[in-house]
C-alpha positions as CSV (number, residue, x, y, z in Angstrom):
1,M,-98.6,104.2,138.9
2,E,-95.9,104.0,136.3
3,H,-96.7,105.5,132.9
4,R,-95.6,103.4,129.9
5,S,-95.6,104.8,126.4
6,G,-95.7,102.8,123.2
7,N,-92.0,103.5,122.5
8,G,-90.7,100.5,124.4
9,H,-88.9,102.5,127.1
10,G,-90.6,100.5,129.8
11,N,-89.4,97.2,128.4
12,P,-85.6,96.6,128.4
13,R,-85.8,94.0,125.6
14,K,-87.7,96.4,123.3
15,V,-85.3,99.2,124.1
16,E,-82.3,97.0,123.1
17,T,-84.1,95.8,119.9
18,M,-84.8,99.4,118.9
19,R,-81.2,100.4,119.6
20,V,-79.9,97.5,117.4
21,A,-82.4,98.4,114.6
22,R,-81.3,102.0,114.7
23,A,-77.6,101.1,114.6
24,A,-78.3,98.7,111.7
25,A,-80.2,101.4,109.8
26,T,-77.4,103.9,110.4
27,M,-74.7,101.5,109.2
28,A,-76.8,100.6,106.1
29,A,-77.2,104.3,105.2
30,A,-73.5,104.9,105.7
31,L,-72.5,102.0,103.5
32,S,-74.9,103.1,100.7
33,L,-73.6,106.6,100.9
34,T,-70.0,105.3,100.6
35,S,-70.8,103.3,97.6
36,V,-72.4,106.3,95.8
37,V,-69.5,108.6,96.6
38,A,-66.9,106.0,95.5
39,S,-68.8,104.9,92.4
40,P,-66.7,105.2,89.2
41,A,-69.7,106.6,87.3
42,T,-69.9,109.6,89.6
43,A,-66.1,110.0,90.0
44,T,-65.4,110.3,86.3
45,A,-67.1,113.2,84.5
46,L,-67.4,113.2,80.7
47,P,-66.3,116.2,78.8
48,G,-69.1,118.5,77.8
49,A,-70.6,118.0,74.4
50,T,-73.6,119.1,72.4
51,L,-73.8,117.5,69.0
52,S,-76.3,117.7,66.2
53,L,-76.3,114.4,64.5
54,S,-78.0,113.4,61.2
55,W,-78.1,110.5,58.8
56,S,-79.8,110.1,55.4
57,A,-79.8,107.8,52.4
58,P,-79.7,110.5,49.7
59,S,-79.8,108.1,46.8
60,V,-83.3,106.9,47.8
61,S,-84.9,109.6,49.9
62,N,-84.7,113.3,50.7
63,Q,-85.6,112.5,54.3
64,V,-83.0,113.4,57.0
65,F,-83.1,111.9,60.4
66,T,-81.6,114.2,63.1
67,T,-81.1,114.2,66.9
68,T,-79.2,116.1,69.5
69,L,-76.7,114.3,71.7
70,T,-75.6,116.0,74.9
71,C,-72.9,114.6,77.2
72,S,-72.1,115.7,80.7
73,P,-74.5,114.8,81.9
74,A,-74.3,111.8,79.6
75,G,-77.5,111.1,77.9
76,G,-79.0,114.5,77.7
77,G,-80.9,115.5,74.6
78,E,-83.5,113.6,72.7
79,E,-85.2,111.1,75.0
80,W,-85.7,108.5,72.3
81,Y,-82.0,108.3,71.5
82,L,-81.3,104.5,71.9
83,D,-78.4,104.6,74.3
84,P,-76.9,108.1,74.9
85,E,-74.8,107.1,77.9
86,L,-72.9,104.5,75.8
87,A,-72.7,106.9,72.9
88,C,-71.1,109.6,75.1
89,G,-68.7,106.9,76.5
90,D,-67.6,106.0,73.0
91,L,-67.1,109.6,72.2
92,A,-65.0,110.1,75.4
93,A,-62.9,107.0,74.5
94,A,-62.2,108.6,71.1
95,G,-61.5,112.1,72.5
96,G,-64.5,113.4,70.5
97,D,-62.8,112.4,67.2
98,F,-65.4,110.6,65.0
99,P,-62.8,108.7,62.9
100,S,-61.4,107.3,66.1
101,L,-64.7,106.0,67.5
102,P,-64.4,102.3,68.6
103,G,-67.3,101.3,66.3
104,R,-69.0,97.9,66.4
105,P,-67.6,94.5,65.5
106,L,-70.1,93.9,62.8
107,D,-69.7,91.5,59.8
108,C,-70.8,93.6,56.9
109,A,-69.8,91.2,54.1
110,G,-72.6,91.0,51.7
111,A,-74.6,93.8,53.4
112,G,-76.5,95.8,50.9
113,G,-78.6,98.9,51.0
114,P,-78.1,102.5,50.0
115,A,-75.2,104.6,50.9
116,I,-75.6,106.4,54.3
117,R,-74.5,110.0,54.8
118,F,-73.7,110.7,58.5
119,T,-73.0,114.2,59.8
120,A,-72.1,115.7,63.2
121,T,-71.7,119.3,64.2
122,G,-71.3,121.0,67.5
123,T,-68.7,121.0,70.3
124,W,-66.8,118.4,72.3
125,D,-64.9,119.6,75.4
126,G,-65.1,123.2,74.2
127,H,-63.7,122.4,70.7
128,P,-65.7,122.5,67.5
129,V,-66.7,119.2,65.9
130,S,-67.5,118.7,62.2
131,Y,-67.9,115.3,60.6
132,D,-69.5,114.5,57.2
133,R,-69.0,111.1,55.6
134,V,-70.8,108.8,53.3
135,H,-70.7,105.1,54.3
136,A,-71.3,102.3,51.8
137,N,-74.4,101.2,53.7
138,W,-76.0,101.3,57.1
139,C,-74.0,98.3,58.3
140,Q,-70.7,100.1,57.4
141,A,-71.9,103.3,59.1
142,R,-72.7,101.3,62.4
143,R,-69.4,99.5,62.1
144,S,-67.5,102.8,62.0
145,L,-69.6,104.9,64.3
146,G,-70.9,102.3,66.8
147,R,-73.3,103.5,69.4
148,V,-73.1,107.1,68.3
149,A,-75.2,106.1,65.2
150,T,-78.1,104.5,67.2
151,F,-80.9,106.9,66.7
């Protein structure tokens, strides 16, 4: 009497189907690993940064809003920061220099509101960072600082 297990070894058609399925799974795993290894996001590391950021409207309130932005890994720090990965990318594009940030293409004509003081202290790629500037209003601050000012 021949013993047949449930693994399909007694049926040539099942054996071939299993062999094809394993080959397909192996190929899919290899392709997904290749795409992860070659991904630009993993191939390009951002410089290390830990920055303490704050903004306030001193003419109307003593309240100061602060957060910590950590890059490399991009996005570390406060979990409620609106988009830390994009903020770190903007800082990388500017070489950590706040006046060189790409900003946002906002039309601030007629924008009102109180003056906004924005400060940043910490390190970028091992170098100290210190930025302290008063912008005419929140629109102007966002126009200059872009995604870095999204907290």
